[in-house]
C-alpha positions as CSV (number, residue, x, y, z in Angstrom):
1,M,88.6,62.1,75.7
2,T,88.6,60.3,79.3
3,N,91.4,58.1,77.8
4,F,93.6,60.2,76.1
5,P,96.8,60.4,78.3
6,Y,97.8,64.1,77.7
7,G,94.6,65.2,79.4
8,K,91.6,67.7,78.3
9,A,93.5,70.2,76.2
10,P,95.5,68.4,74.1
11,F,93.0,66.4,73.1
12,W,90.6,69.4,71.9
13,I,94.1,70.8,70.2
14,L,94.3,67.6,68.7
15,V,90.9,67.4,67.5
16,L,90.8,71.1,66.1
17,S,94.0,70.5,64.1
18,L,92.3,67.3,62.6
19,V,89.3,69.1,61.6
20,T,90.8,72.0,60.2
21,G,93.1,70.3,58.7
22,V,90.8,68.1,56.6
23,I,88.3,71.4,55.9
24,L,90.7,73.5,54.5
25,L,92.2,70.7,52.0
26,V,88.6,69.8,51.0
27,V,88.3,73.4,50.3
28,S,91.6,74.2,48.4
29,G,91.6,71.6,46.9
30,K,87.8,69.5,46.2
31,S,86.1,72.7,45.6
32,D,83.2,72.1,42.9
33,N,84.7,68.6,42.8
34,D,81.6,67.0,41.0
35,S,82.0,68.6,37.7
36,Y,85.5,67.2,37.4
37,D,86.2,63.6,36.5
38,L,89.7,63.9,38.3
39,V,91.3,66.4,40.8
40,F,95.0,66.9,40.5
41,V,97.0,68.3,43.4
42,T,100.6,69.8,43.4
43,F,102.5,72.0,45.4
44,A,105.0,73.2,42.6
45,R,103.5,76.6,40.2
46,S,106.0,75.5,37.5
47,H,105.3,71.6,37.5
48,L,101.5,73.0,37.3
49,E,102.8,75.5,34.6
50,G,104.3,72.3,32.6
51,Y,101.2,69.9,32.9
52,Q,98.7,72.5,30.9
53,K,99.3,71.3,27.5
54,A,99.0,67.5,29.0
55,T,96.2,67.9,30.9
56,K,94.3,69.5,27.7
57,E,95.3,66.9,25.3
58,F,94.3,64.2,28.0
59,E,91.2,66.0,28.3
60,K,90.5,66.0,24.3
61,E,91.3,62.4,24.1
62,H,89.4,61.0,26.7
63,G,86.3,63.4,27.0
64,V,86.9,64.1,30.7
65,R,87.3,67.6,32.5
66,V,90.2,67.5,35.4
67,H,90.7,69.8,38.1
68,T,94.0,71.1,38.4
69,Q,95.1,73.0,41.9
70,L,98.0,74.4,43.4
71,V,98.5,73.9,47.1
72,S,101.4,74.6,49.6
73,G,103.8,71.9,50.3
74,R,103.0,72.3,54.0
75,A,99.5,71.7,53.3
76,V,99.6,68.8,50.8
77,K,101.5,66.8,53.9
78,D,99.6,67.8,57.1
79,R,96.2,68.2,55.4
80,L,96.3,65.3,53.2
81,Q,97.3,63.2,56.0
82,S,94.6,64.2,58.3
83,A,92.2,63.8,55.1
84,L,93.2,60.3,54.5
85,M,93.1,59.4,58.2
86,T,89.3,60.4,58.6
87,D,87.9,59.2,55.1
88,A,87.2,62.5,53.9
89,E,87.3,63.6,50.6
90,V,91.1,63.6,48.7
91,P,92.4,64.4,45.7
92,D,92.3,61.8,43.1
93,L,95.9,62.1,42.3
94,V,98.9,64.2,44.4
95,E,102.6,65.5,44.2
96,T,104.3,65.4,47.1
97,L,107.7,66.0,48.3
98,A,109.3,62.9,48.1
99,D,110.9,63.5,52.0
100,S,107.7,63.0,53.1
101,M,106.3,59.9,51.3
102,G,107.3,57.8,55.0
103,Y,104.9,60.3,56.7
104,F,102.2,58.6,54.5
105,T,103.6,55.3,54.6
106,Q,103.8,54.4,58.4
107,G,101.2,53.2,59.5
108,P,100.0,49.2,58.7
109,V,100.2,48.9,55.0
110,E,96.2,47.8,54.6
111,D,96.0,51.9,55.9
112,I,98.2,53.4,52.9
113,G,96.3,55.9,51.6
114,F,98.3,55.8,48.3
115,M,97.4,52.8,45.2
116,D,100.1,50.5,45.5
117,L,101.9,51.0,41.7
118,T,104.3,48.2,41.9
119,D,102.3,45.7,39.5
120,L,101.6,48.5,36.9
121,L,104.8,49.2,36.7
122,K,106.0,46.2,36.3
123,Q,103.9,44.8,34.4
124,E,103.1,47.4,31.2
125,Q,105.3,47.4,28.6
126,V,106.5,49.7,25.9
127,N,107.7,48.2,23.0
128,G,109.1,45.3,25.1
129,V,110.4,47.4,28.1
130,T,108.7,47.5,31.1
131,L,107.3,51.0,32.4
132,Y,109.5,50.2,35.6
133,D,112.5,49.5,33.6
134,R,112.2,52.9,31.6
135,F,112.5,54.9,35.1
136,V,115.8,55.1,37.0
137,E,115.8,52.8,39.4
138,S,116.9,54.4,42.5
139,R,114.5,57.3,41.7
140,F,111.9,54.8,43.3
141,S,113.7,54.2,46.6
142,R,111.8,57.4,48.8
143,L,108.6,56.3,47.4
144,S,108.4,52.7,48.4
145,R,107.9,51.0,51.5
146,N,108.9,47.4,51.7
147,G,109.7,46.7,48.3
148,R,106.2,48.5,46.9
149,I,105.8,51.5,45.3
150,Y,103.5,54.2,46.2
151,A,104.0,57.0,43.6
152,L,105.7,57.7,40.8
153,P,109.3,59.8,40.8
154,H,108.5,63.4,39.0
155,D,112.5,64.0,38.6
156,V,116.5,62.5,39.1
157,H,118.3,65.8,40.7
158,P,121.5,64.5,40.1
159,L,123.9,66.9,42.0
160,M,126.9,68.6,40.0
161,L,129.3,71.3,41.0
162,C,128.9,74.9,39.0
163,Y,132.0,76.9,39.2
164,R,133.6,80.4,38.1
165,R,135.1,78.5,35.0
166,D,136.9,82.3,34.1
167,I,138.8,82.2,37.3
168,V,139.1,78.9,38.0
169,E,140.4,77.6,34.3
170,D,141.7,80.8,32.5
171,E,142.8,83.2,35.6
172,L,144.0,80.3,38.2
173,G,145.1,77.7,36.0
174,I,143.1,74.9,37.4
175,D,142.6,71.7,35.5
176,I,139.4,70.3,37.0
177,N,140.2,67.0,35.7
178,Q,142.6,66.9,38.5
179,L,140.0,67.2,41.0
180,E,139.5,64.0,41.2
181,T,138.6,63.1,44.9
182,W,137.5,65.3,47.8
183,D,140.9,65.5,48.8
184,D,142.2,66.8,45.6
185,F,139.4,69.5,46.2
186,T,140.3,70.2,49.5
187,R,144.3,70.8,48.7
188,I,143.7,72.8,45.8
189,G,141.4,74.5,48.1
190,R,143.4,75.4,50.6
191,Q,145.8,76.7,48.2
192,V,143.2,79.4,46.5
193,T,141.4,80.4,49.7
194,K,143.4,83.5,50.3
195,D,143.2,86.9,51.9
196,L,143.7,89.2,48.6
197,D,143.7,92.4,50.2
198,G,145.6,92.0,53.4
199,D,142.7,92.8,55.6
200,G,143.0,89.2,57.5
201,N,139.6,87.7,55.9
202,P,139.7,85.8,53.3
203,D,138.4,87.5,49.6
204,R,138.1,84.3,47.6
205,F,136.9,80.9,49.0
206,M,136.7,77.3,47.2
207,I,133.4,76.4,47.7
208,D,130.1,77.3,49.1
209,L,128.7,75.1,52.2
210,D,126.3,75.8,55.0
211,K,128.5,76.7,58.3
212,A,125.3,74.9,59.9
213,G,125.1,72.0,57.9
214,G,121.7,71.2,57.1
215,D,120.6,69.9,53.6
216,F,124.2,70.3,52.5
217,I,125.6,67.2,54.6
218,I,122.8,64.9,52.9
219,P,124.1,65.1,49.5
220,L,127.6,64.0,50.6
221,L,126.3,61.2,52.9
222,Q,124.3,59.6,50.2
223,Q,127.1,60.2,47.6
224,R,129.3,57.5,49.7
225,D,126.1,55.2,50.4
226,E,125.5,56.5,53.6
227,G,121.9,57.5,54.1
228,L,119.8,58.1,57.0
229,F,117.8,54.8,57.0
230,D,118.8,51.6,54.9
231,V,116.4,49.8,52.5
232,D,114.4,48.0,55.5
233,G,113.7,51.2,57.5
234,N,117.0,51.1,59.8
235,L,118.2,54.3,61.7
236,T,121.7,54.9,59.8
237,I,123.3,58.1,61.4
238,D,126.0,56.5,63.4
239,T,128.1,54.5,61.2
240,E,131.8,55.6,60.6
241,G,130.9,56.8,57.3
242,V,128.9,59.3,58.8
243,I,131.3,60.3,61.4
244,D,133.7,60.7,58.8
245,T,131.6,63.1,56.4
246,I,131.0,65.2,59.7
247,V,134.3,65.7,60.5
248,W,135.3,66.7,57.2
249,Y,132.8,68.8,56.7
250,I,133.3,70.7,59.5
251,R,137.0,71.2,59.1
252,Q,136.1,72.9,55.4
253,C,133.7,75.4,57.1
254,Y,135.5,76.0,60.7
255,G,139.1,77.4,61.5
256,P,141.8,78.9,59.9
257,N,142.2,76.4,57.3
258,R,138.5,76.6,56.3
259,I,137.6,76.9,52.3
260,A,134.1,77.4,52.3
261,F,131.8,80.3,53.0
262,S,128.1,80.2,53.5
263,A,126.7,81.9,50.6
264,G,122.8,81.6,51.5
265,W,120.4,81.9,48.8
266,G,118.6,84.5,47.1
267,Q,120.2,87.8,46.3
268,T,122.9,87.1,48.7
269,L,123.8,83.7,46.9
270,A,123.8,85.5,43.4
271,K,126.2,88.4,44.3
272,T,128.3,85.7,45.9
273,I,128.4,84.2,42.4
274,S,129.2,87.6,40.9
275,D,131.8,88.7,43.0
276,G,133.7,85.6,42.3
277,L,134.0,85.3,46.3
278,V,133.2,81.4,45.8
279,L,134.3,79.2,43.5
280,F,132.5,76.2,43.4
281,Y,128.8,76.1,44.0
282,Y,126.4,72.5,44.9
283,C,124.5,72.6,41.5
284,P,121.6,69.8,41.1
285,D,119.7,70.4,38.2
286,W,117.0,72.7,39.4
287,R,119.5,75.1,40.7
288,S,121.0,75.5,37.5
289,K,117.7,77.2,36.0
290,Q,118.0,79.6,38.8
291,F,121.2,80.5,38.3
292,E,120.4,81.0,34.7
293,M,117.8,83.5,36.0
294,D,119.9,85.0,38.8
295,V,123.3,86.0,37.1
296,P,122.9,86.2,33.5
297,Q,125.2,88.5,33.1
298,L,127.8,85.8,33.8
299,E,127.3,83.9,30.5
300,G,130.1,81.7,29.6
301,K,131.5,82.6,32.6
302,L,130.2,79.3,34.4
303,A,130.7,75.5,33.8
304,L,129.5,72.2,35.4
305,M,131.2,69.3,37.1
306,P,131.4,66.2,38.1
307,L,131.1,65.9,42.5
308,P,135.1,64.6,43.4
309,A,134.8,61.3,44.8
310,W,135.4,60.1,48.1
311,K,137.9,57.3,46.8
312,P,139.2,57.2,43.4
313,G,137.0,55.4,40.9
314,E,134.3,55.8,42.9
315,R,130.5,57.5,42.6
316,R,130.9,61.2,41.4
317,V,127.2,62.5,41.7
318,S,124.7,62.6,44.5
319,T,121.1,64.0,44.2
320,W,119.3,66.6,46.3
321,G,115.5,66.9,46.4
322,G,112.9,65.1,44.8
323,T,108.9,64.5,44.2
324,G,106.1,61.8,43.4
325,L,102.9,61.5,41.9
326,A,100.4,59.4,43.7
327,I,96.9,58.3,43.1
328,T,94.9,57.9,46.4
329,K,93.1,54.9,47.1
330,A,89.6,57.1,47.4
331,C,89.7,57.7,43.8
332,K,86.8,56.9,42.2
333,N,88.1,56.3,38.5
334,K,91.8,54.7,39.3
335,E,92.2,53.5,35.5
336,L,91.4,57.1,34.4
337,A,94.0,58.5,36.9
338,W,96.9,55.9,35.9
339,A,96.2,56.8,32.2
340,Y,96.3,60.8,33.2
341,A,99.6,59.9,35.4
342,K,101.4,58.4,32.8
343,K,100.5,61.2,30.6
344,L,102.0,63.7,32.6
345,Y,104.9,61.7,33.6
346,L,105.5,59.6,30.5
347,K,105.2,61.6,26.9
348,R,108.6,61.8,25.9
349,E,108.3,64.8,24.0
350,D,106.6,67.0,26.7
351,L,109.5,65.7,29.0
352,G,111.9,67.6,26.7
353,D,110.0,71.0,26.5
354,R,109.7,70.6,30.2
355,F,113.4,70.4,30.3
356,M,114.3,73.2,28.3
357,A,112.2,75.4,30.6
358,S,113.3,74.0,33.9
359,Y,116.5,72.4,33.2
360,I,115.1,69.2,35.6
361,L,116.1,66.1,34.2
362,P,113.3,63.5,34.0
363,P,113.6,60.1,35.5
364,V,112.5,58.5,32.2
365,K,115.6,57.4,30.3
366,D,114.6,56.8,26.9
367,A,113.7,60.4,26.7
368,W,117.4,61.4,27.3
369,E,117.5,60.6,23.7
370,L,116.1,63.3,22.4
371,P,117.9,66.2,20.7
372,I,116.8,69.1,23.2
373,F,119.2,67.2,25.7
374,Q,122.5,68.0,23.5
375,T,121.2,72.0,23.7
376,P,124.3,73.7,24.3
377,I,123.2,76.2,27.6
378,P,125.0,79.6,26.7
379,L,125.3,80.5,30.8
380,Y,127.5,77.4,31.0
381,S,130.3,78.2,28.3
382,N,127.7,76.2,26.0
383,Q,128.0,72.8,27.8
384,P,125.0,70.3,27.0
385,I,123.7,69.9,30.5
386,G,120.9,67.8,29.6
387,Q,123.6,65.6,28.7
388,L,126.2,66.2,31.6
389,Y,123.5,65.3,34.3
390,A,121.9,62.1,31.6
391,A,125.4,60.6,31.9
392,L,125.6,60.7,35.4
393,A,121.8,60.0,36.3
394,P,122.3,56.2,36.5
395,D,124.4,56.2,39.2
396,I,122.2,58.3,41.4
397,P,122.3,56.9,45.0
398,P,119.0,55.9,46.5
399,N,117.6,57.6,49.5
400,Y,115.2,55.7,51.5
401,A,112.2,56.9,53.1
402,S,110.8,56.8,56.7
403,P,108.1,58.2,58.7
404,Y,111.0,59.4,60.7
405,Y,113.5,61.0,58.1
406,E,112.5,64.5,59.5
407,L,113.4,63.8,62.8
408,A,116.8,61.6,61.8
409,R,117.5,64.8,59.7
410,S,116.7,67.4,62.5
411,K,118.7,65.1,65.4
412,L,121.6,64.7,62.8
413,S,122.0,68.6,62.4
414,E,121.7,68.8,66.7
415,A,124.7,65.9,66.4
416,F,126.4,68.4,63.6
417,L,126.3,71.9,65.4
418,N,127.6,70.1,68.8
419,A,130.2,68.5,67.1
420,A,131.4,72.1,65.4
421,Q,131.1,73.7,68.8
422,Y,133.9,71.0,70.0
423,Y,135.9,71.5,67.0
424,Q,136.0,75.9,67.5
425,E,136.7,75.5,71.2
426,Q,138.9,72.4,71.5
427,G,140.3,72.0,68.0
428,K,140.9,68.4,66.4
429,T,142.1,66.2,69.1
430,G,139.5,64.6,70.2
431,L,136.8,65.4,67.2
432,R,136.4,62.1,65.5
433,D,135.1,60.3,69.3
434,Y,133.4,63.5,70.8
435,T,131.1,63.3,66.8
436,R,130.9,59.4,67.5
437,T,129.2,60.0,71.0
438,E,126.6,62.5,69.9
439,L,125.7,60.5,66.8
440,K,125.4,57.9,69.3
441,R,123.2,59.9,71.2
442,V,120.8,61.3,68.9
443,S,120.3,57.6,67.4
444,A,119.4,56.4,70.9
445,Y,116.8,59.3,70.9
446,V,115.5,58.5,67.6
447,K,115.4,54.8,67.8
448,K,113.5,55.4,71.2
449,V,110.7,57.0,69.5
450,M,110.6,54.8,66.7
451,I,110.0,51.7,68.6
452,H,106.9,53.3,70.1
453,N,105.0,53.1,66.6
454,V,104.0,49.2,67.1
455,F,103.2,48.9,63.0
456,Y,106.6,50.2,61.9
457,A,108.3,48.2,64.6
458,D,106.5,45.3,63.8
459,A,107.4,45.8,60.2
460,M,110.9,46.5,61.2
461,Q,111.2,43.2,62.8
462,N,109.6,41.2,60.1
463,T,112.1,42.6,57.4
464,S,115.2,42.6,59.4
465,G,118.0,40.6,58.4
466,E,116.4,39.8,55.2
467,T,118.5,39.7,51.8
468,S,116.5,42.6,49.8
469,N,116.0,42.3,46.2
470,R,112.7,43.8,46.0
471,T,113.2,47.3,44.5
472,M,117.3,48.3,44.2
473,S,120.5,47.1,45.9
474,K,122.4,50.0,47.8
């Protein structure tokens, strides 16, 4: 304690938080664990419910007992990391958000609390195809460090646009095949965003975008290969592509020529869709099921389309969200845990059933061959949305993990909001230069924080400049 640089009070607060986190994780995730052969923790109730059948089958096949536990996402991240750091009891298998993986892999490689799954994935084969090759390759990017994979991807989450087909096509006569690029999209958007009742306020907008930027910007950056970090962990939030994206986004959300409206979430979003206030919406696979539950009265009036490309012929899909399944190094029976992980994530028939329950596209490519993925979905004008998402999935962009991912995302939002304020006060003149200055400023801050992590800085120095063929090319 005498060597702790910030004083006694912060020291004891830190100790208390670590101890409390460990205790809570052990109590919530490891109760009566001696009577179980495996303990599995996830943050998603829908996942847990979807695994019940496979878990029962696995227990019967192997003559074992598996304890499944639902824990909040925050607890999985913070409490699990505390437990791993203090060698406390931890679950054998854990599902965590992909955004959190950098948090678990930030120290020396030997201190990472998850099993390295790379060799297992690349050596095990089914009918001559490695397990690695059965997955959508880019989904490993968020679950890796220095080309080594520490979790199995649960999903793909391709991002398309959902639109009011009855208004866009039937009423307005818009041919969505002509919306090939974002330039095409914004041009049409300026035409259809209108004040219909003469009160001075638009009554119809082209697209739902969060005025604060937030998570809505990240998929657009990824679509043009402008993630927050590159494959080697270098921060990349101040490139010209990021500047272009932010300037474009601001001009859609603010000013007299805006085409975007912030529809929010939940009931507010459902009412916006039902009223036809906004025509187009971000729709990753998981959101397509939410829409089905929230606006069933619009059956046959919605449809999906690929994202417009930034330039003709370029990528027309992005991704939003993600989850991974890791096996902890503390697991006493890693072979059994690996078998259970494969049971949950690789059984094709179960993946088909789970798709129909959630519309979440599995990352296992051969599962898409199942007839169930061709099922017409009434809400979306009988489109086979599984087939639509699967057709775009191989082109999903990578998005690389970092222990500083959340910090970088936060500072990117700070720069965005400052640039949006500038645009409202000063207009478009000088907006690009101001945005560039803001991004350079916040980038410098994040890099300054990063270099204080000695292990991370050393890893960066060792990998900088290498031609990476370790996982996938960008």
